[in-house]
N, C-alpha and C positions, 0 to 999 in steps of 0.2 A: 504493499500499500504505499503511495507516494503523498506524504504531508507537507502542505503549503504553510509554511510559518506564517506567512503575512495574515493568515486568515485565523490566527490564534488571538488576536485582540478583540476579545468579546466580552461581553458585559459578565458580570459575576453570576447572573442568573443563567446565560447561556453557558457558563462553564460549569455550572453545576449538572447541566443535563448532558454536557460533553462527556466521552468515555474518560476512564481512569489515565490509561497510557497517555492519552491527549493532553489532559491537565497538567500531567507531571512533566511533560515535554514543553510547556508552553513557556515563553521567554520570561513572563511576569513569575512563574514558578520558580525557573532555575535562579532568576535575580533576587528572591526573596530570601530573607534571612533564615528561613527553615529550609534552605537549599540541601541541607546534608541529607535528607530524607530523599532526595532525588537519586542518590545510588542505591537505596533499599529496593526501589521496584525491580530495575533491569536485573540484578542480583537474584531476585526472589523469581523472576519470570526465566531466568537461565537456568536455576536450579529445577524448576518444574520441567522444562524443556528437556534437560539432562535425564530425568527419573523417566520422563515419558519415553526417551529414545533408547534407554536401557530396558525399559520393560517390553519395548517392541522388538528389540533384538534378541532378548531371551525367548519372548513366545514364537517368533519366527523360527529361531534356531532349532527349537525342540520340535516345531513342527517339520523342519527339514529332517532331522534325525529321524523322526517317527516315519516320514516318507521313505527313507532310504531303507529302513529294517523291514518295511513291508513288502520290498521289491527284491529281497535276498531269495534266491532260488537254490534249494537243497536238493542235487539229484542223488537218489539211493542206488541207481543201477549202476552197472559195470560201466566204467568209462570208454571202453571201447565199443563204439557204435558202429564198427565196420567188421564183423566177426570173419569175414572170409578174405579180409585184406592183409598182407603181410605187415602193414605199418601197424597195426594194433596187436600184433601177436606179443606176449609177455608184458602187457601194459597192465598194472594192477587196478582194482577198484578203487574209487574215490568219492568223497562227498566233496562236491563242488558249489562255488558260489559264482552267481552270474554277476562278477564286478565290471565286466569290460565291453558288454556286448551291446551297441546301439544303432539302429537303424542298418542292421545288416552288415555292420563293419567292426573290427576288432579294434576297439579303442585303447589308446595308450595310456597306463595309469596314471593318476594326477599325483604329484609330488607334494609332501607335507610342507607346510608353511615354514619359512626360513627363522631361525632364531640366532640371536647375537649371543656368542658365549667366548668366555676366557679372554686372554692376553696373548700376544707373541704369536707361536704358530696356531694356537687356539683361537686367536681373535678373528674368527672366521664367522661367517653365516652358517650354520649348522643346519641340514636336510634334515635331521633326525633329533628327537627329544633324546635326554639323556639316557632314558630307558624306553626303547621304542616298542619293545615287545611284553612289556608289563603293564597290567590292568591298573586302574586308579587305587586298588588296594594293595598294590605290589605284587598282585598274583600274576603268574605267567599265563600269556594269552597264545594258544596255540591251535585255534579250531579251524584253521584254513589247510587246505591241502596243498600239493605242490606246484597245480597250475591255478593260474588265476580264473580261467574258464576252460577247462580241459576238453569239454564236448565241441566247443567252439574251434578251440586249437586244432583239434583232430580232423573237424571238417576242413577246415582251411588248408591245414596240413597235405590234405588228399587232394585238394583242387590245384594247390601250388605244385606237386609231383606231377599232374597231369597237364598244367597249362604253361607254367613259368618258363619263359626263355631269356636267354643271357647271349649276349653279342658280344664277342671278345674282337679287338681290334687286330688284325694279323699282323705276325712278325715272321721274318724269313730267317731260315737257319744260320746265313751268313750275315746276319744284322750285327755290327759291330756290338751293340749292347743287347744280344739275345739272350745271353745268361741272367739279365736282370728283367728281361719281358717274358721269357719262356718259362714253363716249371722246371724246377730240379730235376735232374735225372737221378736222385739218390734219394734215400729216406731221410726226410727233413730231422733235425734235431737242434738240441740248446734251447735257450730262453726264450727266443722270438720264432720258434719252429710254425706257431699257429698261421701266421703270414704265407709260408711256403706249402703247409699243409692244406691250406685252402684252395690256392690256386692249383695244386697238384690234383686235388678230388674235383675242382670245377673241370677242368680242361677234359676230365674223363667220363663225366656225368651227362645224363640226357637232358639237362638243361641248356647245353649249349646249341645255339642255331647259328647256320652261315647265313642265313637270309636276314639282315638287319632289319627290314620292314616287318617281320615276326617278333622281333625283340622286344621285351618289357624294359630292360635294363641294359647299359653298355658298360663292360669292365674294362677299365685302363689297367693293364695287367704289370705295371712297373712295380719292381720291389724295392723298397727302401732299404731293408737290410742288405739285398745284394749291391745296390748301387752304393751303399756306405762304405763297403769294402772295397771298392773300385778304386783303384789308385788315380785311374783318369777323371773319377767325379770326388768321392771323399764327400766327408761331411759337408765341406763348405761350397762344393759345387753341385749340391742336388736341388737347389732352389733353382739354377738356371736350366738343369736338365730337365725338370718337370715343367718349367714354363715354356721351354723350346719344345717338349714332347705336345703340350696341349696345342701349341700354335700349328705344328705339324698335323695332327689329326683334324685341326679345325680347317686347314687349307685343303687336304685331302679328300676329306668325308664331310657331308653335311649335318651329320647326327648331333654334333656337339653346338653349332650355332643355333639351330633351330629350338633348342631348349636352354641355352646358356650353361649345359652341363647338368641340368636338372635330374636327367635319367640316366646319369653316369655314375660309376662308383669305382672306389678304390680300396684296397686292405693294407693295412701296415700295423705292424704290433711293437716295432721300436719306437719310443717316445719321440724320436726325432722327426717321425711322420708328420707331427702336427705342424713344426714350425717350417718344413721344406715347400709349403705351399704359400709362403709370403709373397712370391713372385707371380703367383696365379691365382688372382682374387678369386676369379668365378669359381673354380674349382673348391676353393674353401668355404665359399657362402653357398654355392648351388648344389654341388655334387655331394653323393652320400659318401661318408666318410665312414668305415668300418676300421676301428683302431682300438687297439688295447688300452691307451691311456685316455680313458673316457671320463673326464672330470666336468661337471657342472660348473666348475669355478673358472675354467680355461675360455677364454673368448674363441678360440679357433675350433671349439667343439659345441655344436648345436644340438641338444638333445631332442629326440624324437625324429629328426631330419638324419642325424648321424645315429650309429648304433655301436655298442661295445662288443670288441673281440674278444672271447677269453684267453688269457695268457696260459699256454698249457706246456708244462714240460713233458715232452713224449715218453710214455711208459707203456709196456704192452703187457698183454694178459692181467689177471687180478693177482694182488699180493696174498700172500698166504695167511691163513687165519682171520680172513677180513672180518666175519661175523662172531667169531669166537674169541678174538683176541681180548686178553684183559687189561683194561684201561685203567691202570691204578695211578694216573697222574692226572692232575686236573685239567692243566692247560700247557701249552708247549710254543714257544717261538726260537728260531734261530736266524741269523740274518746279520749283514753288516751294519753299522750303526751309522746312516747316511740321511738322517732326518731328524729334525727337532722332536717329532712324535716318537720315534724309535729312542732317542735319548731319555725321553720321558718315561717309556715303558722300564727301560733299565734301572732308571733311578729308583723307582717305586719296587721293581720285583725282580731285579738281578739276583739277588741272595734269598728269594723266597723258597719255602720247601714245596710248596703246591703250584705255583706259578713259575714253570721253566723257562726262563728267558735267558738266551745265550747269545753270544756274538763270537764272532771267529770261527776256527774249525772245531767241529764236534768231535768228541771223545768216543762217542756210540754213533752206529749207523743213524742216518736220518731217517730212513724207514722205519726203524724201531721205534724212535720217538714219535712217529706220527700214530704208529698202531698201539701205542700203550698209552696214549693220551685221550681224554676224552673230548676236549675242545682244543682246536689248534689256531693261532693268532695269524690273523693277516694284518700287518701292518703297515702303513704308507712308508715308504722310502723316498727316492727321488720322484715318484708318480704314485698315484693311489693305486695302481696295479701291480701286481706280481703273480708269479705262478704258483703262489701258496694256496690260493682259494682251491684250484683245480687237485693240488698236492693233496690236500686235506680230504676233499671229496673222494679222491682215488682211494686213499688210506681208511676210508670210513670214520674219519674224525670230523665232529661238527666244527665248522668255520666260525670263528669271533672276527668280525670284520671292523678294523679301526683304521679309517681313512674317509674323513669328511669329503662330501662331494662325488664320491664314486658312483657312476651311474653303472650299475653293476650289470655284466653280460646276461642277456634274455630277460631285462627286468619287467618287460610288458608281456613276457609269456609266462616265467615262473614266479611264484610267491616266495620270495627269500625268507620271509619270517617262518616259513614252515621248516625251513632244514638250517638256519644260521641265525647268529646274534649280532647286530649292529649295536655299536658301542662309539661313541663319538669321542674324540680324543681328551675333551675335559675330563672324562668319567674313568680316565685311565687309573686313578687312585683307588676308585671304588670296584676294579675290575673284580677282585675275589668276591665282594660281597654281592656282585651281579650273578656270577657263576655258581657261587654257594646257593643262592635264591631259588635255582633251577632243580626241582624235585627230579627222582629217578624215572617217574613215569613220563614226566616231560623230556627229560633228556631221551629217553628211549624213543619218543616219538619223533624227535628231532634226527634223531641217527637212523631211524626206519627211512625217514624223508632224504636223508642224505644218501642212501644206498639206491633209492628211486631216481635222485636227479644225477648221480655220478655219469651216467651214459651220456648226459648231454655235453660234458667237458671231457670229451675224448675224441681223438682224430683217428680215423682209417682210409686207407687207401687199398681198394676201391671204399668209399664212405658206407656207413652202416645206419640204417633208419633211425633217427633221432639222436645222432652222434652231434657234435659240435658242427660238423660241415652242414648238416641238414637244418639245425637251428639256426645259423647264419643265414641261411637261403632263405628260412622262413622270415627272419628279420628283413631281410631285402625285399620279400614278397609284399610284406606287410607297409612298406616305403614306395613301392611301385606306383606309377600314376594309374589312376582308375581307368584311364583311355589312353591307347596308345596315340603318339603325336604324330599328325600326318599333315604337316603344313605343306603347302606347295612351294617348290622350289623356284618357281618361273615368277621373277620379279615383278610381272605383269599381272 
């Protein structure tokens, strides 16, 4: 309401009939000796407005919460809805929740609000609360199964296998950089093997098409790990190589230009993969980045456009005594001290009898430590990612994730709360209290789910259904365009 003060010079009789706010805001009232009361009315109105707003927020938030719980679906039938399909063999039954299906699409999970915590290394905006898996009374909450929506996942997985097509830009064997563009001719190994395993499996898969008009996505086959060790390129020259590579394919083929690279993707496990895109802006902003160093905190990584690649140290077969191992240690960590987070872990737990935190070379076999521990710690180093999560799952150990901002692998498919514990870095001093608060039944539920999801974090050549390769392909399938781009290349 617009108030014209020139109209407030009214008679006392008219003033008596005027509204109370109008009276208090009149020039006569303000200039009177009793003008001190002028401040009382606005303050009272502000207090009443605040109470009304809080009441409104409380009632509507309760309404939204009730609405959410009314639409939760619980499916008691076995998960495999395609009994004759090899994709569903050996898949256990689950009680599932419909948390992500909307309008016929698989929605990506919403992230919890950020919260400012701590100082120094911990002075970050944490994506989780200090006890993300505990209820309001401190009780453990584990009523969800390993998939956000298993029936939708299996239905989409089947469609992906039948229809998803990838076009790979061709490379001649005599190309000077064929070693970095073609799959390796040996069994990948080492800390960054995921990058080579993916390419090796993709090139031999049924997803490949030689007809680019039928492609859903286009694969940029350069290997960051291989280029990094090429003396002609090295760490300092990769940016120029990537820039020139994109320029060359944009001149030779029409597919990059018509979408600005939005229907293209590349795969990189080494953390340098994020920085080498500095001279190829469209690649970083438009293309799908499948990277191990998947952190919400980094500007080069765009969650839900990009996806997390699991970092896996290759291992074959099953470890001995996986199910029957006597896990008499509470938790275990071993690694170099290359971050403030690891320094903090060692500061509090280095000499503890229950939390085994080691640095340097172990006196006992690494596998034995993982097999004898209930919980295995994944602690942020230079990057949020390490191979320790895959190590934990491989050896049947429940992973404890201490790495703020980590966009966990397959987070839009798997419910990480069902098989892991996330602890923010500021809660490292409370780590033992958190782990002791988990009952035996709750731990057994977590470990059972660990054994269910471990196959998703293993590489095979040729790939096996639901292994790491197929899970990454599913992530790509979710990110494909809903319709293939068929722009006319005729400028007329």
